[in-house]
C-alpha positions in Angstrom: 0.0 0.0 0.0 1.4 3.5 -0.9 1.9 6.2 1.6 -1.1 8.5 2.3 1.1 11.6 2.7 -0.1 14.6 0.7 2.5 17.0 -0.6 2.3 20.8 0.1 -0.1 22.6 -2.1 1.5 24.1 -5.2 1.5 27.9 -5.5 -0.3 29.0 -8.6 1.5 31.3 -11.0 0.2 34.8 -11.4 -0.4 34.2 -15.1 -2.7 31.3 -14.5 -6.3 31.7 -15.6 -8.8 32.8 -12.9 -12.3 31.9 -12.0 -14.6 34.3 -10.0 -16.8 33.2 -7.1 -20.0 33.4 -9.1 -18.7 31.1 -11.8 -17.5 28.6 -9.1 -20.8 28.8 -7.3 -22.8 28.1 -10.5 -20.6 25.1 -11.3 -21.0 23.8 -7.7 -24.8 24.1 -7.8 -25.1 22.5 -11.2 -22.8 19.6 -10.4 -23.3 19.3 -6.7 -24.4 15.6 -6.6 -21.4 14.6 -8.7 -19.0 16.5 -6.6 -20.4 15.1 -3.3 -20.1 11.6 -4.8 -16.5 12.2 -5.7 -15.7 13.4 -2.2 -17.6 10.4 -0.7 -15.6 7.9 -2.8 -12.2 9.6 -2.0 -12.8 9.9 1.8 -11.4 6.9 3.8 -14.1 4.3 4.5 -12.7 4.0 8.0 -14.7 7.2 8.9 -18.0 5.1 8.7 -20.8 5.7 6.2 -22.6 8.4 8.3 -19.5 10.6 8.8 -18.4 10.1 5.2 -21.8 11.3 4.0 -21.8 14.4 6.2 -18.1 15.1 5.6 -18.6 14.8 1.8 -21.4 17.4 1.9 -19.4 19.7 4.2 -16.2 19.6 2.0 -18.2 20.3 -1.1 -20.1 23.2 0.4 -16.8 24.7 1.6 -15.2 24.4 -1.9 -16.1 28.0 -2.9 -13.3 30.5 -2.9 -13.2 32.9 0.1 -14.1 36.5 -0.6 -15.2 38.0 -3.9 -11.8 38.2 -5.6 -11.1 35.8 -8.6 -9.2 32.7 -7.6 -6.5 31.3 -9.8 -7.1 28.0 -11.7 -4.4 25.4 -11.9 -3.5 25.1 -15.6 -4.1 21.3 -15.5 -7.7 22.1 -14.6 -8.5 24.6 -17.3 -10.5 22.0 -19.2 -12.9 20.8 -16.5 -16.3 19.1 -17.0 -17.7 20.2 -20.4 -14.9 22.8 -20.6 -16.1 24.7 -17.5 -13.2 26.1 -15.5 -15.5 26.8 -12.6 -16.2 23.1 -12.3 -12.5 22.3 -12.6 -11.8 24.7 -9.8 -14.4 23.3 -7.3 -13.5 19.7 -8.2 -9.9 20.4 -7.4 -10.9 22.0 -4.0 -13.1 19.0 -3.2 -10.4 16.5 -4.1 -7.7 18.3 -2.2 -9.7 18.6 1.0 -10.9 15.0 0.8 -7.3 13.8 0.5 -6.4 16.0 3.5 -9.3 14.5 5.5 -7.8 11.1 5.1 -4.5 12.0 6.6 -3.7 10.5 10.0 -3.7 12.8 13.0 -0.2 13.7 14.4 0.6 14.4 18.0 3.1 17.1 17.2 0.8 19.1 14.9 -2.6 20.7 15.1 -5.2 18.9 13.1 -6.3 20.5 9.9 -9.9 21.6 9.6 -10.8 18.9 7.1 -9.5 16.2 9.6 -12.1 17.2 12.2 -15.8 16.1 12.1 -17.8 18.9 10.4 -20.0 21.0 12.5 -22.4 21.7 9.6 -24.2 20.2 7.9 -25.3 18.0 10.7 -28.5 16.0 11.6 -28.7 15.2 15.3 -30.0 11.8 16.4 -29.8 10.3 12.9 -27.3 8.2 11.0 -27.4 8.9 7.2 -26.1 6.5 4.7 -26.6 5.8 1.0 -29.0 3.0 -0.1 -27.5 -0.4 -0.2 -26.3 -1.8 -3.5 -25.6 -5.3 -4.6 -22.8 -7.7 -4.0 -20.7 -6.1 -6.7 -20.9 -2.7 -5.1 -20.0 -4.1 -1.7 -16.9 -5.9 -3.2 -15.7 -2.8 -4.9 -16.2 -0.7 -1.8 -14.0 -3.2 0.1 -11.3 -3.1 -2.6 -11.3 0.7 -2.5 -11.1 0.8 1.3 -7.7 -1.1 1.0 -6.2 1.6 -1.2 -4.5 4.7 -0.1 -6.3 8.1 -0.4 -4.4 9.1 -3.6 -5.0 5.7 -5.2 -8.7 6.0 -4.4 -8.7 9.4 -6.0 -6.9 8.1 -9.1 -9.5 5.3 -9.5 -12.4 7.7 -9.1 -10.9 10.3 -11.5 -10.4 7.5 -14.0 -13.8 6.0 -13.6 -16.2 8.7 -12.5 -14.5 11.7 -14.3 -13.2 9.5 -17.2 -9.9 11.3 -17.3 -6.9 9.8 -19.1 -3.9 8.8 -17.0 -1.8 11.8 -17.8 -4.6 14.1 -16.8 -5.2 12.1 -13.6 -1.5 12.7 -12.7 -1.8 16.4 -13.3 -4.9 16.7 -11.2 -3.4 14.7 -8.3 -0.3 16.8 -8.4 -2.4 20.0 -8.3 -4.3 18.5 -5.4 -1.0 18.0 -3.4 -0.3 14.3 -4.1 3.4 13.6 -3.6 3.6 10.6 -6.0 0.7 10.4 -8.5 2.4 7.7 -10.6 2.5 5.4 -7.6 -1.2 6.2 -6.9 -2.1 5.3 -10.5 -0.2 2.0 -10.2 -1.9 1.1 -7.0 -5.3 2.0 -8.4 -4.6 -0.3 -11.3 -4.7 -3.3 -9.0 -8.5 -2.9 -8.6 -10.7 -4.2 -11.5 -12.1 -1.6 -13.8 -15.7 -1.7 -12.6 -16.2 2.0 -13.3 -19.9 1.7 -14.1 -20.5 0.7 -10.4 -19.3 4.2 -9.3 -22.7 5.5 -10.5 -24.5 3.1 -8.3 -26.8 4.3 -5.5 -24.4 2.6 -3.1 -22.0 5.5 -3.6 -24.7 8.3 -3.9 -24.5 10.5 -0.7 -27.4 12.6 -2.1 -29.9 9.7 -2.0 -29.9 8.7 1.7 -31.5 6.4 4.2 -31.8 7.5 7.8 -31.6 5.4 11.0 -31.4 6.5 14.7 -28.0 6.7 16.4 -27.0 4.7 19.5 -29.9 5.9 21.7 -28.4 4.9 25.0 -25.0 6.6 24.3 -26.8 9.7 23.0 -28.8 9.9 26.2 -25.7 9.7 28.3 -23.9 12.4 26.3 -27.0 14.6 26.5 -26.8 14.7 30.3 -23.5 16.6 30.1 -25.3 19.7 29.0 -28.2 21.3 30.8 -30.1 22.4 27.6 -29.7 19.0 26.0 -30.8 17.3 29.3 -33.9 19.5 29.4 -34.7 18.8 25.8 -34.3 15.0 26.3 -36.5 15.1 29.4 -39.3 16.9 27.4 -39.0 14.5 24.5 -38.9 11.5 26.8 -42.0 12.7 28.7 -44.1 13.6 25.7 -43.0 11.5 22.8 -40.5 8.8 23.8 -42.7 6.4 25.8 -42.1 3.0 24.3 -44.9 0.5 23.6 -45.5 -2.7 25.6 -46.0 -6.1 24.0 -48.2 -5.8 20.9 -49.8 -2.4 21.7 -50.1 -0.2 19.9 -46.9 -0.5 17.7 -46.2 -4.1 18.7 -42.6 -5.2 18.1 -41.5 -1.8 16.6 -38.7 0.2 18.2 -39.8 3.2 20.3 -40.4 6.6 18.7 -38.0 9.4 19.8 -39.0 12.1 17.3 -42.1 13.2 15.4 -42.0 13.4 11.6 -45.2 14.3 9.8 -44.2 12.7 6.5 -43.1 9.5 8.3 -46.3 9.5 10.3 -48.4 9.7 7.1 -46.7 6.6 5.8 -47.6 4.8 9.0 -51.2 5.7 9.0 -53.4 2.6 8.2 -56.1 4.9 6.9 -53.8 6.1 4.2 -52.9 2.7 2.8 -53.5 2.4 -0.9 -56.2 -0.1 -1.9 -57.1 -1.1 -5.4 -60.5 -2.1 -6.7 -61.0 -5.8 -7.4 -61.5 -5.2 -11.1 -58.7 -2.7 -11.6 -56.5 -5.2 -13.3 -59.1 -5.7 -16.1 -58.9 -2.2 -17.3 -55.3 -1.2 -16.4 -52.5 -0.9 -18.9 -50.2 -2.5 -16.4 -50.5 -6.1 -15.2 -48.3 -6.3 -12.1 -48.5 -6.0 -8.3 -49.9 -2.5 -8.5 -53.3 -3.8 -9.7 -53.7 -6.5 -7.0 -56.7 -5.8 -4.8 -56.5 -6.0 -1.0 -57.6 -9.4 0.2 -57.9 -11.3 3.5 -60.2 -11.4 6.5 -58.2 -8.7 8.4 -58.0 -5.9 6.0 -60.1 -3.8 8.3 -58.0 -4.5 11.4 -56.4 -1.1 11.9 -54.4 -2.2 15.0 -52.8 -5.1 13.0 -52.1 -2.8 10.0 -50.6 -0.1 12.3 -48.3 -2.7 13.9 -47.1 -3.9 10.5 -46.3 -0.4 9.3 -44.6 0.5 12.6 -42.4 -2.6 12.6 -41.5 -2.0 8.9 -40.4 1.6 9.8 -38.7 0.7 13.1 -38.1 -3.1 13.5 -37.3 -3.8 17.2 -34.5 -6.1 18.4 -36.9 -9.0 18.7 -38.1 -8.8 15.0 -36.5 -11.4 12.6 -35.7 -9.4 9.5 -34.7 -10.9 6.1 -34.2 -9.4 2.6 -33.3 -11.0 -0.7 -29.9 -9.9 -2.0 -29.9 -6.4 -3.4 -33.2 -5.4 -1.6 -33.1 -2.3 0.6 -34.8 -2.8 3.9 -35.6 0.8 4.9 -39.0 2.1 5.9 -41.7 3.2 3.4 -41.2 6.6 1.8 -45.0 7.1 1.6 -48.2 5.1 2.2 -47.7 1.7 0.6 -50.4 -0.5 -1.1 -52.1 -3.2 0.9 -52.2 -6.5 -0.9 -53.3 -8.9 2.0 -54.1 -8.9 5.7 -55.4 -12.1 7.1 -54.9 -15.3 9.1 -52.6 -17.9 7.6 -52.3 -21.1 9.6 -51.0 -19.9 13.1 -50.1 -16.4 12.1 -51.5 -13.0 11.2 -49.9 -11.9 7.9 -49.8 -8.5 6.2 -48.4 -8.1 2.7 -47.6 -4.6 1.5 -46.1 -3.2 -1.8 -44.3 0.1 -2.3 -43.6 0.0 -6.0 -40.2 -1.5 -5.5 -40.5 -4.1 -2.8 -42.9 -6.6 -1.4 -42.9 -6.6 2.4 -44.5 -9.3 4.5 -45.1 -8.8 8.2 -46.1 -11.8 10.3 -46.9 -12.2 14.0 -48.3 -15.1 16.1 -52.0 -15.4 16.0 -52.2 -15.9 19.8 -50.4 -12.5 20.4 -47.3 -13.9 22.1 -44.2 -11.8 22.1 -41.0 -12.3 20.3 -42.5 -14.0 17.2 -42.7 -11.1 14.7 -41.0 -11.5 11.3 -40.4 -9.0 8.5 -39.4 -10.1 5.0 -38.4 -7.9 2.0 -38.3 -8.9 -1.7 -37.4 -6.8 -4.6 -40.0 -6.9 -7.4 -39.2 -3.8 -9.6 -40.1 -4.3 -13.3 -42.2 -7.3 -12.6 -44.5 -8.3 -15.4 -47.6 -10.5 -15.6 -45.6 -13.7 -15.3 -43.5 -12.6 -12.3 -46.5 -11.0 -10.5 -48.7 -14.1 -10.6 -48.1 -15.3 -7.0 -46.5 -14.6 -3.7 -45.5 -16.9 -0.9 -48.0 -16.2 1.9 -46.7 -18.5 4.5 -44.8 -21.7 5.2 -45.7 -24.2 8.0 -45.3 -28.0 8.6 -43.3 -28.5 5.4 -46.0 -26.9 3.3 -46.3 -23.5 1.5 -49.3 -21.4 0.7 -49.4 -18.8 -2.1 -51.4 -15.7 -2.7 -52.3 -15.6 -6.4 -52.9 -12.7 -8.7 -56.5 -11.8 -9.5 -56.1 -12.9 -13.1 -55.1 -16.4 -12.1 -58.0 -18.8 -12.8 -56.6 -22.1 -11.7 -53.7 -23.4 -9.5 -52.2 -26.9 -9.4 -49.4 -28.8 -7.8 -47.0 -30.7 -10.0 -43.9 -32.9 -9.3 -41.2 -31.7 -11.7 -39.4 -35.0 -11.4 -42.4 -36.9 -12.8 -43.5 -35.1 -16.0 -46.0 -37.7 -16.9 -47.8 -37.9 -13.6 -50.1 -35.0 -14.2 -51.0 -32.1 -11.9 -53.1 -32.0 -8.7 -55.6 -29.1 -8.6 -55.3 -26.7 -5.6 -58.3 -24.9 -4.2 -58.1 -21.1 -4.3 -60.0 -19.2 -1.6 -59.9 -15.4 -1.9 -56.7 -15.7 -3.8 -55.1 -18.1 -1.3 -54.1 -21.6 -2.4 -54.5 -24.7 -0.4 -51.1 -25.8 1.0 -48.7 -27.8 -1.2 -45.5 -29.6 -0.3 -42.5 -27.3 0.1 -39.6 -28.9 -1.8 -37.2 -26.1 -1.1 -37.3 -27.1 2.6 -36.3 -30.7 2.1 -32.8 -31.9 3.2 -30.8 -34.8 2.1 -32.0 -36.9 -0.9 -34.2 -35.2 -3.5 -37.1 -37.6 -4.2 -39.5 -35.0 -5.5 -39.7 -31.3 -6.5 -43.2 -29.8 -6.3 -43.9 -26.7 -8.2 -46.8 -24.3 -8.5 -48.7 -24.5 -11.8 -50.8 -21.4 -12.6 -53.3 -20.9 -15.4 -54.7 -17.6 -16.7 -56.1 -16.3 -20.0 -52.6 -16.2 -21.5 -51.7 -19.8 -20.8 -50.0 -22.0 -18.1 -46.7 -21.4 -16.3 -44.7 -22.9 -13.5 -43.1 -21.3 -10.5 -41.1 -22.8 -7.7 -40.4 -21.7 -4.1 -36.7 -21.0 -3.5 -37.1 -19.8 0.1 -38.2 -16.2 -0.7 -41.3 -14.2 -1.0 -41.6 -14.3 -4.8 -41.5 -17.8 -6.4 -39.0 -18.1 -9.3 -40.5 -18.5 -12.8 -39.4 -21.6 -14.7 -38.8 -21.4 -18.5 -37.1 -23.4 -21.2 -35.7 -22.7 -24.6 -32.7 -21.2 -26.2 -31.8 -17.8 -24.8 -33.6 -15.1 -26.6 -36.5 -17.5 -27.4 -37.5 -18.8 -24.0 -41.1 -19.9 -23.3 -43.2 -21.2 -20.4 -42.9 -24.8 -19.2 -46.4 -25.8 -20.0 -46.1 -28.6 -22.6 -44.9 -32.1 -22.4 -41.5 -31.3 -24.0 -40.7 -28.6 -21.5 -41.6 -30.8 -18.6 -39.4 -33.6 -19.9 -36.5 -31.1 -20.4 -36.8 -30.0 -16.7 -37.3 -33.5 -15.1 -33.6 -34.6 -14.8 -32.5 -31.2 -13.5 -35.2 -30.2 -11.0 -33.1 -31.1 -8.0 -30.4 -28.6 -9.1 -32.8 -25.9 -8.1 -31.8 -26.5 -4.5 -28.5 -24.7 -5.3 -30.3 -21.5 -6.1 -32.1 -21.0 -2.7 -32.1 -17.5 -1.2 -30.2 -15.9 -4.1 -33.0 -13.4 -5.1 -33.8 -15.5 -8.2 -36.3 -14.1 -10.6 -36.3 -16.7 -13.4 -34.6 -20.0 -14.1 -34.2 -21.2 -17.7 -32.9 -24.6 -18.8 -32.3 -25.8 -22.3 -30.5 -28.6 -24.1 -27.5 -27.2 -26.0 -25.9 -30.4 -27.2 -26.3 -34.2 -27.5 -23.2 -36.3 -27.5 -22.7 -40.0 -28.5 -20.9 -41.8 -25.7 -17.6 -43.5 -26.6 -18.7 -47.0 -25.5 -21.7 -47.0 -27.8 -24.1 -47.0 -24.8 -26.3 -44.2 -26.3 -26.1 -40.4 -26.3 -25.8 -38.0 -23.4 -27.6 -34.7 -23.1 -25.9 -31.4 -22.2 -28.1 -28.8 -20.6 -27.5 -25.3 -19.5 -29.4 -23.8 -16.6 -29.3 -20.0 -16.0 -30.8 -18.2 -13.0 -31.5 -14.5 -13.5 -31.9 -12.3 -10.3 -34.1 -9.3 -9.6 -31.0 -7.1 -9.1 -29.6 -8.0 -12.5 -26.1 -9.1 -11.2 -25.5 -12.3 -9.3 -26.6 -14.6 -12.1 -25.8 -18.3 -11.7 -25.1 -20.7 -14.6 -24.9 -24.5 -14.4 -23.8 -26.8 -17.2 -25.3 -30.3 -16.5 -24.7 -33.7 -18.1 -27.3 -36.4 -18.3 -26.6 -40.0 -19.4 -29.1 -42.5 -20.8 -31.1 -44.3 -18.0 -30.0 -41.8 -15.3 -32.7 -40.2 -13.2 -30.8 -37.0 -12.5 -28.4 -34.8 -14.3 -24.9 -34.1 -12.9 -23.5 -30.6 -12.6 -20.5 -30.5 -14.8 -19.6 -26.8 -14.4 -20.9 -23.7 -12.8 -20.2 -20.0 -12.8 -21.5 -16.7 -11.5 -21.9 -13.3 -13.1 -21.0 -14.4 -16.6 -22.9 -13.7 -19.9 -22.6 -17.3 -21.1 -25.9 -19.2 -21.6 -27.8 -15.9 -21.6 -29.5 -13.7 -24.1 -26.4 -11.5 -24.5 -24.2 -14.5 -25.2 -26.0 -17.9 -25.8 -22.6 -19.6 -26.3 -21.6 -22.2 -23.6 -18.8 -24.8 -23.4 -18.3 -27.3 -20.6 -16.6 -30.7 -20.0 -16.8 -33.6 -17.6 -14.9 -36.7 -16.7 -17.0 -39.8 -17.4 -16.4 -43.5 -16.6 -17.7 -46.0 -19.1 -19.3 -49.3 -18.0 -16.1 -51.1 -19.0 -14.1 -49.0 -16.6 -12.4 -46.6 -19.0 -12.3 -42.9 -18.2 -13.0 -40.2 -20.8 -13.0 -36.4 -20.9 -16.2 -35.4 -22.6 -16.8 -31.8 -23.7 -19.6 -30.1 -25.7 -20.2 -26.6 -27.0 -23.5 -25.0 -28.0 -24.5 -24.4 -31.6 -21.9 -22.3 -33.4 -18.9 -23.9 -31.8 -16.2 -24.5 -34.5 -13.6 -26.3 -32.4 -12.6 -27.5 -28.9 -9.2 -28.1 -27.5 -7.9 -29.0 -24.0 -4.7 -28.3 -22.1 -3.3 -29.5 -18.8 -3.8 -33.2 -17.8 -5.4 -34.0 -21.1 -4.2 -32.6 -24.5 -6.7 -33.1 -27.3 -8.6 -31.2 -29.9 -11.6 -31.7 -32.1 -13.4 -29.9 -34.9 -17.0 -29.0 -34.2 -18.8 -28.7 -30.9 -18.1 -32.2 -29.4 -14.9 -33.7 -28.0 -14.2 -37.1 -26.5 -10.7 -38.1 -25.3 -9.2 -40.8 -23.2 -8.3 -39.6 -19.7 -7.3 -40.8 -16.2 -9.4 -40.6 -13.1 -9.0 -37.3 -11.3 -7.2 -35.6 -14.1 -7.6 -31.8 -14.5 -7.8 -30.0 -17.9 -8.7 -26.6 -19.2 -11.1 -26.2 -22.1 -10.8 -23.7 -24.9 -13.0 -23.2 -28.0 -13.6 -21.1 -31.0 -16.9 -20.1 -32.6 -17.8 -20.0 -36.2 -17.1 -16.3 -36.3 -13.6 -16.8 -34.9 -14.3 -15.7 -31.3 -12.4 -17.5 -28.5 -14.5 -19.0 -25.6 -13.5 -20.7 -22.4 -15.0 -23.6 -20.5 -17.7 -22.7 -18.0 -16.4 -22.5 -14.4 
């Protein structure tokens, strides 16, 4: 890691171009969100997300020149954003102070102003932090936290400002960096995931708020008479916590009043849709679901659900699918369901981005509340056909869309067995066996079969609120698993769905990309690719599976994450497996999808073949790497 020392500021030459305060102010106002994002990314993550947010705003607001006299512009900055020298000036000021804020404090010197927590802007009693991103943003944030301040600045200038390396060096030098070349070299060790820098994860202008440590805040407040008096008044009038399930149930206590937040927590303001709205609406998604259930008029239950959503107490079990923010509602949400499900009272709400399920014990005992979040943005008719209402005793109940006319249970492992009809009462299905909860051997995989005016589709419970849609067909031409061919395609690979639990999966597609004659003349094996798409876009999982004649299940030959292979953007897939013939000989078998011109192997097995199939003698346990070329000359690697 490079040193974080920052060189003394260079003294501008008198002939340098100048920018007046009005020009700098105009640039700061116009580009304020971008400048704050730049400061947030350069500041050391060790400050914590709340202090980074507040400090980023403070440094940006202090970037204007003092007084009314024109300020010199560093020559390297004369071509700022869109050629605006005012933007170049304030960007340099923001970058310089952000680098200074990351310097360690020294005992023998007074701290600089930027190294101290900002007095303003400040929000007392709240912690502010950007909205959570996905796994990719988290990984990038961790990599950036391991860099020195100048290296972080170099990465951000490259990615966010899209400056060439020579310009990055000039900006860093102007900002006081002692060794910009070393900073560039250190920044080069981080993968170039520049598009992630525009993610909400790094946007300090789009924030979530949470209370600070309430006990510590109370102790600190006692040190000042005015603060102690204010705390006493707030505690007497507003801060009395609830008891048990009244009136806010398992929600955390309220310490401050906020009219907008209170409006979002008012059961009377919940959005409710007419039962026939879906028939005339241009949209067919969760926004046109009517409110159903026997407790839609229970204001006390609805208030508890909203209060726990906004302020989940310590006893509440909270879960969220990957990439789903778990903050409170920004406004009154839509009520989809409130009723009794088995031994629990359940409320399901929708805020346009998320489905939220609140559940509490029917007998009112304490400590049993649960709050679950699932991301459902851009859901269409197929994805918005059902929700998991509850799981109990190895079974699962669904709440179906108002356009669903029939529901059935089907064992995906037995495509010829037919489906068992499920009764639907007020949108709620009868219970069906929950295959995602089974452990050990996979003897069945029960899925939900739904029928509406557009056809029949299958969905499976993968341990989340929204069941995953099952499809089949070559990427770009997928279709529902409704016919006999689709059911037969899925049957050997149904048990592989267990590997996709709790990953935020939106849709799983499987398709046969190759058929390969076996070397011992015992028939042909099928190669199938299974791709799981998630609600957050990233985090996709791809499995290449191999199925021999007479085998009940397919074997996973290779797997990968976050790759375009086997998807609409790149349908090409290549995978291999070691296979033992009945006579005891071992072979390396490999297959590529349509359009594969040749396959070759290196490592423990060296062989090559023209076309999309390869079979070569091998030894047990040998390891080899696959390479292939496509008909258009593109090189591809083996999956995994």
